[in-house]
C-alpha positions as CSV (number, residue, x, y, z in Angstrom):
1,M,-16.8,-45.1,78.4
2,R,-17.8,-45.1,74.8
3,K,-21.5,-45.4,74.0
4,D,-21.3,-46.1,70.3
5,S,-21.7,-49.5,68.8
6,G,-19.0,-50.6,66.3
7,I,-15.7,-52.2,65.8
8,R,-12.2,-50.8,65.1
9,R,-10.2,-52.3,62.2
10,M,-6.6,-51.7,61.3
11,V,-5.3,-51.9,57.7
12,W,-1.9,-51.8,56.0
13,L,-1.5,-49.2,53.3
14,S,1.4,-48.4,51.0
15,W,3.0,-45.0,51.6
16,T,1.6,-43.8,48.2
17,L,-1.9,-45.0,48.9
18,D,-1.8,-43.4,52.4
19,S,-0.6,-40.1,51.0
20,L,-3.4,-40.1,48.4
21,A,-5.9,-41.0,51.1
22,E,-4.7,-38.2,53.4
23,Q,-5.0,-35.6,50.6
24,A,-8.5,-36.8,49.8
25,R,-9.8,-36.8,53.4
26,E,-8.3,-33.4,54.0
27,S,-10.0,-32.0,50.9
28,M,-13.3,-33.6,52.0
29,G,-13.0,-32.4,55.6
30,L,-13.2,-36.0,57.0
31,S,-11.4,-37.8,59.7
32,R,-9.4,-40.9,58.7
33,S,-12.2,-43.1,60.1
34,G,-14.7,-41.0,58.2
35,L,-12.9,-41.4,54.9
36,Y,-12.6,-45.2,55.3
37,R,-16.3,-45.5,56.3
38,Y,-17.2,-43.4,53.2
39,A,-15.0,-45.4,50.9
40,L,-16.2,-48.7,52.2
41,T,-19.9,-47.6,52.0
42,R,-19.4,-46.5,48.4
43,L,-17.8,-49.8,47.5
44,L,-20.7,-51.7,49.1
45,E,-23.2,-49.5,47.2
46,Q,-21.4,-50.2,43.9
47,M,-21.5,-53.9,44.6
48,S,-25.3,-53.7,45.4
49,I,-24.7,-55.1,48.8
50,L,-25.5,-52.1,50.9
51,S,-29.0,-51.3,49.6
52,S,-30.6,-54.3,51.2
53,K,-28.8,-53.8,54.5
54,V,-29.9,-50.1,54.7
55,K,-33.5,-51.2,54.4
56,Q,-33.0,-53.9,57.0
57,H,-31.4,-51.5,59.5
58,M,-34.0,-48.8,58.8
59,D,-36.7,-51.3,59.5
60,D,-34.9,-52.3,62.8
61,G,-34.6,-48.6,63.8
62,Q,-30.8,-48.7,63.6
63,C,-28.7,-45.8,62.2
64,I,-26.6,-46.7,59.2
65,S,-24.8,-43.6,58.1
66,L,-21.6,-42.6,56.5
67,I,-20.9,-40.1,59.3
68,K,-21.2,-41.0,63.0
69,E,-22.5,-37.5,63.8
70,D,-25.6,-38.3,61.8
71,C,-26.2,-41.0,64.4
72,G,-25.8,-38.6,67.3
73,Q,-22.2,-39.6,68.1
74,H,-19.0,-37.6,67.7
75,E,-15.4,-38.4,66.9
76,N,-12.2,-36.4,66.8
77,K,-10.3,-36.0,63.6
78,G,-7.3,-38.2,63.2
């Protein structure tokens, strides 16, 4: 049984975008989930949405990290 708290999402990508994403994630050493978390987090930061949520989660004692391992959880690549 999984102990982590979160939600799985599925997205449709064009073949070209998927190929570029695969190249990027491999060069960064990330899993697919890790790359999408990273990209979404960066987008939210650029939109100034994430900064207030990070403070809220930190105040609540929750982990909000780009990489699950930083929260004490592990995932397989893929």
